[in-house]
C-alpha distance (Angstrom), angle and dihedral (degrees) to the residues before:
residue distance angle dihedral
X1 . . .
X2 3.78 . .
X3 3.80 88.1 .
X4 3.81 90.8 50.0
X5 3.81 90.3 52.1
X6 3.81 91.6 50.1
X7 3.79 88.6 52.0
X8 3.81 90.8 49.4
X9 3.80 89.6 56.4
X10 3.80 89.2 61.7
X11 3.80 88.5 68.2
X12 3.80 96.7 52.8
X13 3.79 108.9 124.0
X14 3.80 96.3 14.5
X15 3.82 109.2 62.3
X16 3.83 103.1 63.9
X17 2.97 129.0 162.7
X18 3.81 81.2 30.0
X19 3.81 124.9 60.5
X20 3.81 123.8 -107.6
X21 3.81 108.4 -102.9
X22 3.80 134.9 178.0
X23 3.81 129.1 -166.0
X24 3.81 136.1 -170.7
X25 3.82 128.9 -170.4
X26 3.82 115.5 -150.0
X27 3.80 127.0 -170.2
X28 3.80 125.5 173.7
X29 3.82 89.1 -6.1
X30 3.80 91.7 -57.5
X31 3.81 128.7 111.4
X32 3.80 106.3 -119.7
X33 3.79 99.3 167.8
X34 3.77 140.5 15.1
X35 3.76 138.8 170.8
X36 3.79 146.9 151.6
X37 3.79 136.8 -147.4
X38 3.81 109.9 -96.0
X39 3.79 103.1 -175.8
X40 3.80 142.7 -27.2
X41 3.80 113.3 -70.4
X42 3.81 94.4 29.3
X43 3.83 125.6 96.5
X44 3.77 115.7 -71.2
X45 3.79 124.7 -114.6
X46 3.79 94.6 -96.1
X47 3.80 92.3 53.8
X48 3.82 93.4 51.2
X49 3.81 91.3 48.3
X50 3.81 93.4 47.7
X51 3.81 92.3 47.4
X52 3.78 90.4 53.2
X53 3.80 91.5 47.7
X54 3.82 93.1 48.8
X55 3.85 112.9 171.4
X56 3.81 89.7 -5.4
X57 3.83 88.9 73.2
X58 3.83 90.7 74.1
X59 3.79 108.0 106.3
X60 3.82 91.5 -1.3
X61 3.81 129.9 126.9
X62 3.79 119.4 -106.9
X63 3.81 117.4 -152.9
X64 3.80 113.1 -163.6
X65 3.81 129.3 174.7
X66 3.83 94.3 -141.4
X67 3.78 134.2 31.7
X68 3.84 110.2 -86.0
X69 3.80 114.1 -106.7
X70 3.80 119.3 -111.3
X71 3.81 103.2 -167.5
X72 3.79 138.0 74.0
X73 3.79 115.6 -101.6
X74 3.78 123.9 140.3
X75 3.81 86.6 -35.8
X76 3.84 133.4 32.1
X77 3.82 120.7 -91.3
X78 3.79 115.9 -75.5
X79 3.80 89.3 -140.4
X80 3.81 88.6 67.4
X81 3.81 91.6 52.1
X82 3.79 91.0 48.9
X83 3.80 93.2 51.0
X84 3.81 93.0 44.9
X85 3.82 90.5 51.6
X86 3.81 90.9 55.8
X87 3.80 95.8 -125.3
X88 3.80 110.5 179.0
X89 3.81 101.2 -157.1
X90 3.80 136.6 19.0
X91 3.81 126.1 -159.7
X92 3.82 116.3 -166.0
X93 3.79 126.6 -168.8
X94 3.79 97.6 -156.1
X95 3.80 142.1 -5.1
X96 3.80 119.0 -102.5
X97 3.84 111.8 -104.9
X98 3.80 90.6 -150.1
X99 3.85 103.4 108.9
X100 3.80 88.7 -141.4
X101 3.79 87.4 66.1
X102 3.82 110.5 17.7
X103 3.82 105.2 131.0
X104 3.79 93.8 -21.6
X105 3.80 95.7 92.7
X106 3.80 90.2 54.3
X107 3.79 91.6 46.3
X108 3.82 91.7 50.2
X109 3.80 91.3 54.9
X110 3.79 94.0 44.8
X111 3.80 92.5 50.1
X112 3.81 87.3 54.8
X113 3.81 89.6 56.6
X114 3.79 101.0 -101.3
X115 3.79 121.8 141.7
X116 3.81 106.7 -121.3
X117 3.81 127.1 -172.5
X118 3.82 124.0 -171.7
X119 3.80 131.8 -165.2
X120 3.82 106.7 42.2
X121 3.85 108.6 148.1
X122 3.79 88.2 -9.4
X123 3.82 95.7 160.4
X124 3.80 92.1 53.6
X125 3.80 90.9 48.6
X126 3.80 90.5 50.2
X127 3.77 90.7 55.1
X128 3.81 92.3 53.4
X129 3.81 92.2 45.8
X130 3.82 97.8 46.1
X131 3.79 92.0 106.5
X132 3.79 94.9 50.8
X133 3.81 92.4 41.6
X134 3.80 94.3 51.4
X135 3.81 90.6 46.5
X136 3.82 90.6 53.6
X137 3.80 96.5 39.5
X138 3.81 102.4 40.2
X139 3.81 103.8 13.4
X140 3.79 92.2 -121.6
X141 3.80 136.0 95.8
X142 3.79 125.8 -96.4
X143 3.82 103.6 -103.1
X144 3.81 122.6 -138.7
X145 3.80 119.1 -173.5
X146 3.81 110.8 -154.4
X147 3.80 124.1 -169.5
X148 3.79 139.4 163.3
X149 3.81 108.3 -136.3
X150 3.76 137.4 -171.7
X151 3.79 117.3 -131.5
X152 3.82 88.1 -97.6
X153 3.81 92.0 53.5
X154 3.82 101.6 -102.6
X155 3.80 123.6 141.7
X156 3.83 102.5 -174.7
X157 3.79 144.6 0.9
X158 3.79 119.9 -114.1
X159 3.80 95.0 -135.9
X160 3.83 90.4 82.5
X161 3.80 91.8 -114.6
X162 3.80 109.1 140.2
X163 3.79 109.2 -138.3
X164 3.78 128.1 177.3
X165 3.79 106.1 -125.2
X166 3.80 98.9 -175.0
X167 3.80 134.5 45.2
X168 3.79 127.8 -90.0
X169 3.81 91.0 -105.9
X170 3.79 90.5 53.7
X171 3.80 91.4 50.6
X172 3.81 88.6 52.5
X173 3.81 87.8 55.3
X174 3.79 88.7 56.7
X175 3.79 91.0 57.5
X176 3.80 90.1 52.6
X177 3.81 88.3 51.1
X178 3.81 91.3 50.0
X179 3.79 90.0 51.4
X180 3.82 90.8 58.3
X181 3.82 92.2 54.2
X182 3.79 131.8 77.5
X183 3.81 95.7 -142.8
X184 3.82 140.7 15.4
X185 3.81 120.0 -150.2
X186 3.81 135.2 -161.5
X187 3.79 135.8 164.8
X188 3.79 127.2 -106.2
X189 3.82 94.7 -103.8
X190 3.80 92.4 53.8
X191 3.80 89.7 46.7
X192 3.80 91.3 50.2
X193 3.80 95.1 48.3
X194 3.80 99.1 40.3
X195 3.84 106.4 19.5
X196 3.81 85.5 -146.5
X197 3.77 122.8 -151.6
X198 3.85 92.7 -149.0
X199 3.80 92.9 -170.6
X200 3.83 119.5 120.8
X201 3.80 110.1 -104.3
X202 3.78 95.2 -137.8
X203 3.80 133.8 76.5
X204 3.79 114.0 -76.2
X205 3.79 119.5 -131.5
X206 3.81 87.3 -130.6
X207 3.83 106.0 32.5
X208 3.81 94.9 -166.9
X209 3.82 93.1 53.4
X210 3.81 102.5 73.3
X211 3.78 126.9 -177.0
X212 3.82 112.6 -95.4
X213 3.81 113.6 -114.8
X214 3.82 109.3 -141.5
X215 3.81 128.2 -167.2
X216 3.80 128.0 -173.1
X217 3.80 106.7 -146.9
X218 3.80 109.3 156.6
X219 3.80 95.2 173.4
X220 3.82 96.5 38.1
X221 3.78 90.3 -119.3
X222 3.80 91.7 156.7
X223 3.83 111.0 78.2
X224 3.81 118.1 -138.0
X225 3.81 89.9 -107.4
X226 3.81 93.9 53.5
X227 3.85 114.1 134.0
X228 3.82 89.5 -116.9
X229 3.82 88.0 67.1
X230 3.79 96.0 49.6
X231 3.80 92.6 83.4
X232 3.84 106.0 101.7
X233 3.78 95.2 -133.0
X234 3.85 132.0 110.0
X235 3.80 107.3 -79.0
X236 3.81 134.9 -176.9
X237 3.81 122.7 -161.6
X238 3.81 117.0 -165.5
X239 3.78 116.5 -156.0
X240 3.81 141.7 164.5
X241 3.80 105.2 -69.2
X242 3.81 91.8 -141.4
X243 3.80 90.2 69.3
X244 3.81 122.1 82.2
X245 3.79 109.2 -101.9
X246 3.80 116.8 -113.9
X247 3.78 123.3 -129.6
X248 3.79 108.1 -98.8
X249 3.77 133.5 -159.8
X250 3.79 121.0 -94.7
X251 3.82 92.8 -89.8
X252 3.85 97.4 37.7
X253 3.80 118.9 86.5
X254 3.80 123.8 -169.9
X255 3.80 118.2 -148.0
X256 3.81 120.2 -171.0
X257 3.82 116.2 -148.7
X258 3.82 133.8 170.7
X259 3.80 122.6 -91.4
X260 3.79 126.3 -129.5
X261 3.81 94.6 -155.9
X262 3.82 128.5 -2.5
X263 3.78 108.7 -65.6
X264 3.81 94.7 9.4
X265 3.79 119.3 100.4
X266 3.80 122.5 -142.9
X267 3.81 99.7 -102.1
X268 3.78 91.6 -163.5
X269 3.80 89.2 60.3
X270 3.80 90.5 45.7
X271 3.81 91.8 53.5
X272 3.81 93.2 46.1
X273 3.78 89.8 52.0
X274 3.80 91.5 49.1
X275 3.81 88.7 51.6
X276 3.81 87.5 58.6
X277 3.79 86.6 57.5
X278 3.84 88.0 55.8
X279 3.80 93.1 -108.9
X280 3.81 106.9 161.7
X281 3.82 98.7 166.7
X282 3.80 121.7 35.5
X283 3.80 121.8 -169.1
X284 3.82 114.0 -156.4
X285 3.80 111.5 -159.3
X286 3.80 104.4 175.9
X287 2.84 164.0 166.9
X288 3.79 122.5 -105.7
X289 3.81 95.1 -101.7
X290 3.79 91.7 51.2
X291 3.81 91.8 46.2
X292 3.80 89.9 49.4
X293 3.80 92.1 51.1
X294 3.81 94.2 50.0
X295 3.81 91.1 47.2
X296 3.80 94.7 44.7
X297 3.80 92.5 51.6
X298 3.81 93.6 43.0
X299 3.81 91.2 -119.1
X300 3.81 97.2 134.4
X301 3.80 120.6 91.3
X302 3.81 100.1 -179.9
X303 3.79 137.6 18.8
X304 3.81 118.3 -148.9
X305 3.80 105.1 -167.4
X306 3.80 118.6 -174.9
X307 3.80 102.8 -162.9
X308 3.82 120.8 -163.5
X309 3.83 127.5 -162.0
X310 3.81 90.0 -114.5
X311 3.80 129.7 115.0
X312 3.81 124.3 -156.7
X313 3.81 92.3 -171.6
X314 3.79 117.4 -171.8
X315 3.81 96.0 -19.4
X316 3.82 111.4 124.1
X317 3.78 105.0 -90.2
X318 3.79 144.6 142.2
X319 3.77 126.9 -105.5
X320 3.77 125.3 -144.6
X321 3.80 91.4 -94.7
X322 3.79 105.4 14.0
X323 3.81 90.4 148.4
X324 3.81 94.6 51.1
X325 3.80 113.5 111.8
X326 3.80 102.3 -154.7
X327 3.80 90.5 176.7
X328 3.79 87.0 67.3
X329 3.80 100.1 37.1
X330 3.80 100.7 28.9
X331 3.81 122.9 -128.6
X332 3.80 116.9 -63.1
X333 3.78 122.3 -139.4
X334 3.78 121.2 -132.2
X335 3.78 130.3 -168.0
X336 3.82 122.4 -134.9
X337 3.79 110.5 -122.5
X338 3.76 103.3 167.2
X339 3.79 140.3 4.7
X340 3.79 121.1 -177.1
X341 3.82 137.9 158.0
X342 3.81 123.1 -112.9
X343 3.79 107.3 -171.1
X344 3.80 101.9 -63.4
X345 3.81 92.5 -20.6
X346 3.79 129.5 81.8
X347 3.78 130.6 -137.8
X348 3.78 112.2 -145.8
X349 3.82 116.8 -173.7
X350 3.79 116.7 -166.4
X351 3.79 128.2 -177.5
X352 3.76 130.6 -163.9
X353 3.78 110.7 -84.9
X354 3.80 92.0 -143.1
X355 3.81 97.1 55.3
X356 3.79 112.5 121.7
X357 3.80 111.1 -172.6
X358 3.81 106.7 -161.3
X359 3.79 116.0 165.2
X360 3.78 95.3 -168.2
X361 3.80 91.6 56.9
X362 3.79 96.9 52.9
X363 3.78 113.4 128.5
X364 3.77 125.0 -117.2
X365 3.78 116.9 -80.4
X366 3.76 139.6 152.8
X367 3.78 121.4 -117.4
X368 3.80 125.8 175.7
X369 3.78 96.8 -140.0
């Protein structure tokens, strides 16, 4: 199952609106087939694994990271492929939250006489499927806040000098993280100062499914010819819906949403709109005002903090959430999920302490799996 979960990770960022899934076929304690779902409309993980196994799948055990589907979408049901292959046993990490499938795929296989086990490495599978699960359950993406921090918690100087805080290896990690997400978001000030590319600088598993570039620009301070919009990649600009929309380039879309206070967009509306674009995992990269807004409204699910052994001291600089008024919102508790070294830097992954991930309580939703 661990191998199936590693395969599932290869599909992160490319399978939406479907979930990332991995599958492994084992016979006589040997792996005879493996596969993962690459993108919607292509064969699912189970089908790839069974094709590779061929006749050796008969009587074998199939390990799959998510319950096999049992309905017709863009592809036939995986349960049919499993039964036709003559698999003798199926081990599933977690049930599919899609109400078209939830529990029914397992029941279909059991009625046909197959031995089916559920729950192996369930926690690990949940972590991989958080984006898909949140999209189904709440109709919004799973939100990851990423920041490079000095040891004293600063993210940038105020003298407009652009300084790399973390090491080259750490920055390479960020590009891997971007590649697992469906969209990367920054605020208008960050876009104006840095004109960021936001695309992962490594080959994508599905080249024609790029990461969405997302900008929050309530007041439309960035003109259509701004350098940030010269990157020929799908881009969404969110702005105050009371303003007349500008005319964008072919690959730039403008989406008007309500504001909560002047200059601050309704992040709930932003996330719902991104869900309509099939964004399961959203990476928020800054700046401090954007971080503060996501934290204040409780819109962040994870914090990925890349901490460097550098101190800015009393130089004028910005903290991760310098605009966050904790006296008004109250402090929020986070739970440490992972801490690992990266050269001299550290990666600290925190998750919301109040998150309760219950598959059986997921709300109804429709997914074309």
